[in-house]
C-alpha positions in Angstrom: 5.3 254.1 59.2 3.9 257.5 58.4 7.0 259.4 59.6 6.6 258.0 63.1 8.9 256.0 65.3 8.9 252.6 66.9 11.5 250.4 68.6 13.2 247.0 68.4 14.6 245.1 71.3 17.1 242.4 70.9 17.8 239.5 73.3 20.9 237.4 72.9 21.5 238.9 69.6 18.1 238.1 68.2 15.1 240.3 67.6 12.8 239.8 70.6 10.3 242.7 70.2 9.5 244.7 67.1 7.1 247.5 68.1 6.4 249.8 65.1 3.3 251.4 66.8 2.3 252.6 70.2 1.3 249.7 72.4 -2.0 249.6 74.4 -3.7 252.0 72.0 -6.1 251.3 69.1 -4.8 251.7 65.5 -1.3 251.4 64.1 0.1 254.9 64.7 3.8 255.1 65.8 5.3 257.4 68.3 5.5 261.1 67.4 9.2 261.4 68.3 12.2 259.1 68.6 12.5 260.2 72.3 8.9 259.0 73.0 9.7 255.6 71.5 12.9 255.4 73.5 11.0 256.2 76.8 8.7 253.3 76.2 11.5 250.9 75.1 13.3 251.6 78.4 10.2 250.7 80.4 9.8 247.5 78.4 13.5 246.6 78.9 13.1 247.1 82.7 10.1 244.8 82.7 12.0 242.1 80.7 14.9 242.4 83.2 12.4 241.8 86.0 11.1 238.7 84.3 7.8 240.3 83.2 7.0 238.3 80.0 5.2 239.6 78.1 6.3 243.1 79.1 2.9 244.8 78.5 2.5 248.6 78.6 -0.7 250.2 79.8 -2.3 253.4 78.6 -1.7 254.8 82.1 2.0 254.1 81.8 2.0 255.9 78.4 0.3 258.9 79.9 2.8 259.0 82.8 5.6 258.9 80.3 3.9 261.8 78.5 3.9 260.0 75.1 0.1 260.2 74.7 -2.6 262.8 75.5 
């Protein structure tokens, strides 16, 4: 939405997560770049592989990934 980016994660061929906006932040704004969305999707995938369900992302993690101010 609004020329921003999000991500989708599939599990066993089925849509598992549809994230059109930045998690952990108020509002419904997406990521500024495809690279930013990909960074967060990779973290979420790692959490899923470790068994962290739901694979929540914190504001601190977003800052460490340099996807928010």
